[in-house]
N, C-alpha and C positions, 0 to 999 in steps of 0.2 A: 828271365830264364826262358830260353826258346824251347818250344815243344818239338819233340822228335817226330819226324814225318813217318807215317805208317805206310809201308809198301805192301804190294800184293804178295801172296804166299810164294810165288815162283820168281819174284823179281831178281833175287840174288843169283839164282840158277841161270836165268836168261842173260843177265848182265855178264856173268862169268863166261858163258858160251860166246857171247858177242866180243867181249874184251879179249878173250883168248884166241879169237880168229876162227872159232869152230862154226859160228853162225854168221850169216850176212844179214843185211837189213831186211830182206824178204822173209827170212826165218823169224826175225824179231816181230815183224808185222803180223805174221801168222800166229805168233803167241798172243797178240792182241785179239785177233778174231776168235781164237780158242778160249779167250777169257783168262789166260794165264797172267797177263799184265794189263795195265790201263794204257790209254792213248798218251797220257802225260808221261808215264814211265817209258814208253817207246821213245818219246822226244828226249827224255833225260838220258837214256842209254845210247841212242844213235846220234843225237845232236841235230836231228832233222824233225820237222813237224810231221805229224801223222796225217796222211791223206788216205781216206778209205777207198 
């Protein structure tokens, strides 16, 4: 049985904004710097590695 991954509190919100075309990668990166999501979540959402 695989353990479900725990996401940051705002992960679904940021993912929805990005997937819906409301946010670009710069906005998602800003969500990392604000502490809304993690660097790994940035990579998962955008498909690109996070570079500070």
